[in-house]
C-alpha positions in Angstrom: -12.7 -65.2 -15.7 -13.9 -64.4 -19.2 -17.5 -63.8 -17.9 -16.2 -61.4 -15.2 -14.3 -59.4 -17.8 -17.4 -59.3 -20.1 -19.6 -58.1 -17.2 -17.0 -55.4 -16.4 -16.8 -54.3 -20.0 -20.6 -54.1 -20.5 -21.0 -52.3 -17.1 -18.3 -49.8 -18.1 -19.8 -49.1 -21.5 -23.2 -48.5 -20.0 -21.8 -46.2 -17.2 -19.6 -44.4 -19.7 -22.6 -43.6 -22.0 -24.5 -42.2 -19.0 -21.4 -40.2 -17.9 -21.0 -38.6 -21.4 -24.7 -37.8 -21.5 -24.4 -36.2 -18.0 -21.3 -34.2 -19.1 -23.3 -32.8 -22.0 -26.2 -31.9 -19.7 -23.8 -30.2 -17.3 -22.2 -28.2 -20.1 -25.6 -27.0 -21.3 -26.6 -26.0 -17.7 -23.3 -24.6 -16.6 -24.7 -21.1 -16.1 -27.6 -22.4 -13.9 -27.8 -22.6 -10.1 -25.5 -24.8 -8.1 -28.6 -26.8 -7.0 -29.2 -27.8 -10.6 -25.5 -28.9 -11.1 -25.5 -31.0 -7.9 -28.8 -32.6 -8.9 -27.4 -33.5 -12.3 -24.2 -34.9 -10.8 -26.3 -37.1 -8.4 -28.5 -38.1 -11.3 -25.5 -39.0 -13.4 -24.1 -41.3 -10.7 -27.4 -43.2 -10.3 -28.0 -43.3 -14.1 -24.5 -44.6 -14.6 -25.2 -47.4 -12.1 -28.5 -48.2 -13.8 -27.1 -48.1 -17.3 -24.3 -50.5 -16.3 -26.8 -52.9 -14.7 -29.1 -52.8 -17.8 -26.1 -53.4 -20.1 -25.1 -56.5 -18.1 -28.8 -57.7 -18.1 -29.1 -57.1 -21.8 -26.1 -59.4 -22.3 -28.1 -62.1 -20.4 -25.8 -62.1 -17.4 -28.7 -61.4 -15.0 -32.1 -63.1 -14.5 -35.4 -61.2 -14.6 -35.7 -61.4 -10.8 -32.2 -60.2 -10.2 -32.7 -57.3 -12.6 -35.9 -56.3 -10.8 -34.2 -56.3 -7.5 -31.2 -54.3 -8.7 -33.5 -51.8 -10.4 -35.5 -51.3 -7.3 -32.4 -50.7 -5.2 -31.1 -48.2 -7.8 -34.4 -46.4 -7.8 -34.4 -46.0 -4.0 -30.7 -44.9 -4.2 -31.7 -42.4 -6.8 -34.4 -40.8 -4.7 -32.1 -40.5 -1.7 -29.2 -39.1 -3.8 -31.4 -36.5 -5.5 -32.9 -35.4 -2.2 -29.4 -35.1 -0.6 -28.1 -33.2 -3.7 -31.0 -30.8 -3.5 -30.6 -30.2 0.2 -26.8 -29.8 -0.1 -27.1 -27.5 -3.1 -29.7 -25.3 -1.5 -27.5 -25.0 1.6 -24.3 -24.2 -0.3 -26.3 -21.8 -2.6 -27.7 -20.0 0.5 -24.2 -19.6 2.0 -22.9 -18.4 -1.4 -25.7 -15.8 -1.6 -24.9 -14.5 1.9 -21.3 -14.2 0.9 -22.3 -12.3 -2.2 -24.3 -9.9 -0.2 -21.4 -9.3 2.2 -19.1 -8.8 -0.7 -21.2 -5.9 -2.0 -19.9 -3.8 0.8 -16.6 -3.4 -1.2 -18.4 -1.4 -3.9 -20.1 0.8 -1.2 -16.8 1.6 0.5 -17.6 -0.5 3.5 -15.8 -3.3 5.3 -16.3 -6.9 4.5 -17.9 -9.0 7.4 -18.1 -12.8 7.0 -21.7 -14.1 7.2 -22.8 -15.3 10.6 -24.5 -18.6 11.2 -23.4 -22.1 10.2 -19.9 -22.3 8.7 -19.8 -22.7 4.9 -17.8 -25.3 3.0 -14.0 -25.3 3.2 -13.8 -23.5 -0.1 -16.3 -20.8 0.8 -14.6 -20.4 4.2 -11.2 -19.9 2.5 -12.9 -17.4 0.1 -14.4 -15.5 3.1 -10.9 -15.3 4.7 -9.4 -14.0 1.5 -12.2 -11.4 1.2 -11.6 -10.3 4.8 -7.9 -9.9 4.1 -8.6 -8.0 0.9 -11.1 -5.8 2.8 -8.4 -4.9 5.4 -6.0 -4.0 2.6 -8.6 -1.9 0.9 -9.4 -0.1 4.1 -5.7 0.6 4.6 -5.5 1.8 1.0 -8.5 4.1 1.4 -7.0 5.5 4.5 -3.8 6.3 2.8 -5.7 7.8 -0.2 -7.6 10.0 2.2 -4.5 11.1 3.9 -2.8 11.8 0.6 -5.8 13.8 -0.6 -5.8 15.8 2.6 -2.1 16.5 2.4 -2.5 17.5 -1.3 -5.2 20.0 -0.4 -3.2 21.4 2.4 -0.2 21.6 0.1 -2.1 23.6 -2.5 -3.5 25.9 0.2 -0.1 26.5 1.7 1.7 26.9 -1.6 -0.9 29.4 -2.8 -0.4 31.3 0.5 3.3 31.3 0.2 3.3 32.3 -3.4 0.7 35.0 -3.1 2.5 37.0 -0.5 5.9 37.4 -2.1 4.3 37.9 -5.6 2.3 40.8 -4.1 5.5 42.2 -2.6 7.4 41.8 -5.9 4.6 43.5 -7.8 4.6 46.4 -5.4 8.4 46.8 -5.5 8.4 46.5 -9.3 5.8 49.3 -9.6 7.7 51.5 -7.1 10.9 51.0 -9.2 9.0 51.7 -12.4 7.4 54.9 -11.1 10.7 56.1 -9.6 9.2 56.0 -6.1 11.9 53.8 -4.5 14.1 55.8 -2.2 16.7 53.0 -2.0 16.5 51.1 -5.3 19.4 48.8 -4.3 17.5 47.5 -1.3 14.5 46.9 -3.4 16.5 44.9 -5.9 18.2 42.8 -3.2 14.8 42.1 -1.7 13.4 41.1 -5.2 16.3 38.7 -5.7 15.8 37.2 -2.2 12.1 36.5 -2.9 12.9 35.1 -6.4 15.5 32.8 -5.0 13.0 31.6 -2.3 10.3 30.9 -4.9 12.8 29.2 -7.1 13.8 26.9 -4.2 10.1 26.2 -3.6 9.5 25.3 -7.3 12.6 23.0 -7.2 11.2 21.2 -4.1 7.9 20.7 -6.0 9.7 19.3 -9.0 11.8 16.9 -6.8 8.7 15.8 -4.9 6.8 15.2 -8.2 9.6 13.0 -9.5 9.6 11.0 -6.3 5.9 10.4 -6.2 5.9 9.6 -9.9 8.6 6.9 -9.4 10.9 8.6 -11.9 13.7 9.4 -9.4 16.8 7.9 -10.9 19.6 7.0 -8.5 23.2 6.5 -9.2 24.6 4.6 -6.2 28.2 4.7 -5.3 30.2 3.5 -2.4 31.1 6.5 -0.2 32.1 7.1 3.4 29.3 8.3 5.7 31.9 10.4 7.5 32.6 12.4 4.3 28.9 12.7 3.5 28.1 14.1 6.9 31.1 16.4 6.9 30.1 18.0 3.6 26.5 18.5 4.8 27.7 20.1 8.1 30.0 22.5 6.1 27.1 23.5 3.9 24.7 24.2 6.8 27.3 26.0 8.9 26.5 29.5 7.5 22.8 29.1 8.3 23.6 27.8 11.8 25.9 30.8 12.5 23.2 33.2 11.2 20.7 31.7 13.6 23.1 31.3 16.5 22.9 27.5 16.6 25.8 25.2 17.4 26.4 22.3 15.0 27.9 19.2 16.6 29.1 16.2 14.6 31.8 14.4 16.6 30.1 11.0 16.8 30.3 10.0 13.1 31.6 6.4 12.4 33.6 6.0 9.2 31.2 3.3 7.7 30.7 2.9 4.0 27.3 3.2 2.4 26.0 2.5 -1.1 24.0 5.6 -1.9 23.5 8.4 -4.5 25.7 11.1 -3.0 23.8 14.0 -4.5 20.4 12.8 -3.3 21.7 11.9 0.2 23.3 15.3 0.5 19.9 16.7 -0.2 18.5 14.5 2.6 21.1 15.6 5.1 20.7 19.2 4.0 16.9 19.2 4.5 17.2 17.6 7.9 19.9 20.1 9.1 18.0 23.1 7.7 14.8 21.9 9.3 16.6 21.4 12.7 18.5 24.7 12.6 15.3 26.7 11.8 13.4 25.0 14.6 16.1 25.3 17.2 16.2 28.5 19.3 19.4 30.7 19.4 22.2 29.2 21.6 20.7 25.8 20.9 22.5 22.7 19.6 21.9 20.5 16.6 23.8 17.2 16.9 24.5 14.7 14.1 25.4 11.1 14.8 26.0 8.1 12.5 26.7 4.5 13.5 26.3 1.0 12.3 23.5 -1.1 13.8 21.9 -4.5 13.2 19.4 -3.0 10.8 22.0 -1.1 8.7 23.5 2.3 9.1 21.6 4.8 11.2 22.1 8.6 10.7 20.4 10.8 13.3 19.9 14.6 13.5 18.8 15.9 16.9 17.5 19.4 17.4 16.3 21.6 20.3 12.8 22.4 19.0 11.1 21.4 22.3 9.4 18.4 20.9 6.5 17.6 18.6 3.0 16.7 19.9 2.5 13.0 19.9 -0.6 13.2 17.7 1.5 15.0 15.1 4.4 12.6 14.9 2.8 10.2 12.3 2.2 13.2 10.0 5.7 14.8 10.2 6.8 13.3 6.8 3.5 14.0 5.1 3.5 16.3 2.0 2.8 19.9 3.0 2.8 19.2 6.8 4.2 22.1 8.8 2.7 21.6 12.3 1.3 24.4 14.3 4.0 26.9 13.5 3.0 30.1 11.9 2.9 30.0 8.1 5.8 32.4 7.7 8.3 32.2 4.8 11.1 30.6 6.9 8.7 27.7 7.7 9.0 26.6 4.1 6.4 24.8 2.0 6.4 21.7 4.1 8.1 19.7 1.4 11.5 19.1 2.9 10.7 16.2 5.1 8.5 14.6 2.5 11.4 14.7 0.1 13.6 13.2 2.8 11.3 10.2 3.2 10.9 9.7 -0.6 14.7 9.7 -1.2 15.4 7.4 1.8 12.7 4.9 0.7 14.1 5.0 -2.8 17.4 3.8 -1.2 15.4 0.9 0.5 15.8 2.7 3.8 13.4 4.3 6.2 13.0 7.6 7.9 11.6 8.0 11.5 11.2 10.7 14.1 10.8 10.6 17.9 10.8 13.0 20.7 13.9 13.3 23.0 14.8 15.5 25.9 14.3 19.1 24.8 13.6 18.4 21.1 13.2 15.6 18.6 15.5 13.2 16.7 15.1 12.4 13.0 16.7 9.1 12.1 17.5 7.7 8.7 18.3 4.0 8.4 20.1 2.9 5.3 21.3 -0.6 4.2 24.9 -1.4 5.0 27.2 -1.4 2.0 
């Protein structure tokens, strides 16, 4: 038993020395190719075996003949191991190089496509799957960025148009008043006040939207009844509805509690009602409903606009979108629905739109209190 322990001790010491030497070599060559690293690992395995054998032979536990036989076997194993390591290393390095070339498409704005041919190792296969998933996310992000950039450009163009026209009118009326050429100065002053109020509302919408997009919208949630919230919004929109000859209907409102910021949600309802009233022809109807569902509390505003083209439905809540309507002042700056979506999403809800018979229905889903 003592001889066996001594043989094991001498073999361990010889193999450990070879292992430490191999670790040092790997550290020095850590920035080299994978083929070199695998060759070193194979060489360390064979050298450790040979070192252990020589240690045992040095301690006189092996005869010269046995040492010769073992050394020959180890040498043959070394040749096979090194050849296998080189082949494996070159194969893995080739797959890694193909994966590197495919990954370069990220920097060029392309889409990642996994290399074809023989499947790589499990680790490289997992890396390829992660790169493909990341590529899909980047494509989606680029698409959203392009859509946002397009909406920003449209917004700048439309805001410039909507500001240039009233400013030109204000300048002309101010010059007429200054020169004493205004036959009815009171009418001019009322028109100036109307234009100033409209531009002030536009600037307010821009400020609100900038807060939402910057993530600085601060909410003060409180438990309120949806019935009261809708009732106040209907009362506020009633004068505009009467002016446009539109009927407001709100008799299907469930008295369900919601945990929301009352001021911001009043703005949401006000924007939806104003949008619906302005798009509904005279003698039309704008209906408001609210009920509890499995997904939360659903608030809907249905108008009589005649419907929205299917290709435009995904863009309804985009910043600056105003559809195919003429760019007249009543059409607004295209910020109202973007503000609606931003406020609703800040409440962990969602805003949707769909076409219904004779018009469209805007739905806001909020978490139940």
